[in-house]
Every structure is written in structure tokens, then in C-alpha cells.
N, C-alpha and C positions, 0 to 999 in steps of 0.2 A: 445487340449484344452489350450486357452491363459489365463494367470494369470494376473490381472491388479492389480496395488497397488498405494497408493499415498506416495510419498516422501515429507516429510516436511523439509523446509529449514528456519531457523529462522535468521534473520539479523536485527542488531540494527544500527540506522544511527542517525547522529545529523545533522540536517537541520536548516539555518540559513541565512535568507536573500535574497536567490535567488532559483528560482526553482529547483527541483531536479528529475531527473528520477530515481526511486529506483528499479523498476522492468521494464524490455523491454517487448514488446509484446510476448506473448507465448501460443499458441493454447492448450497446454497440462495443462495449469493451470486450476485445479478443486477447489481450495480452497484459500481463501484469509482472512487475519486478520492484522489490522493494529491497534496499540495501542499508543496513545500519552501519554507519561508518564511525562509531565510537566503541568502546569497552562496555557500555551499559547494555542491560536486557532492554528490549524493546517487544511490546506486547501488541498483537494486532489481532482485530476482529472485523467480520464481515456484516453489516447490517445492523449493527448496536454499538453502544458505548465500549470501547476496550477497557479492560482492568487487568490487574496482576492475577487474578483468580481463574480465568478460563481463556480460551482462544489459543491463538499461536504465539509461541516465544522465539524471537529471533535473537540469537546471542549476539555479543558484541563483534563487530568487524565481520558480520555474516549477511547472508541475504535469504530472501524467500522469493519462490517463483513458482506459482501454483501449476499443477498439469492441466487442471480445468479452471477457466480464469470466471471469477464470480463477477456477477452484474452488479451485486449489492454494493452499498456504501463501504469505503475502506476507512477503518478507525484504528488510530494509533494511540499509544500510551506508554510513558516512561516516568520514573521517578526522578531521575535527574536530566539535566540538559544533553539531548541526543540529536545528532544531525543524521538525516534520513534522506535518501534519494528515491524517489519513485517514478517509474516509468510505466505508463499506460500506452497501450495500444488500441486505438480506436477505427472501428471498420468505417472506412467512408465509400460511398457510391458514388 
């Protein structure tokens, strides 16, 4: 009998002025939580560079927690310095 468990990794990033991949593709990702800790808008994209024209907008002092967790890379962008907390839940066997 195998036992599966989620291991949570909590990382804080400072995003400023350029798209940044904060998490690579991971098929074992089962949970994702992204918290914008400043008043600036944060732009989120999965699988490609984030920009201000498409993707998900996370308002200041808000969070994003998808119902279905994507395995693709997680990319963030903001036009000013923004502090972001990313929590990833990874399936371990």
C-alpha cells in the first residue's frame, strides 16, 4: 500500500519590471496559492511570460488560489516592486 502526501513549499519573491518564472513545469503540483502583499496589480500567466495584456490579474493585497491546479510554469509580472508569497503543494509518494 502506498502513502501519498503533499509537501508544501512557501517562497517569497520580489517582482519588479520584468516577467519572472517563479515555478517551473511540475506535473506533481497539486496545490497553488499566490498572495500579492502590496497595493500593486500583479499579472499571472501559466506556461508563458506574464504581461499586462492577458492572463490573470491579482489586485493589491489579494490572492489567487485556482480550483484546478495547473502543472505548467507559473509566471508573474508587475510594473513596480511587488512582494509575492507563493505556496506550492507537491505530491510525494
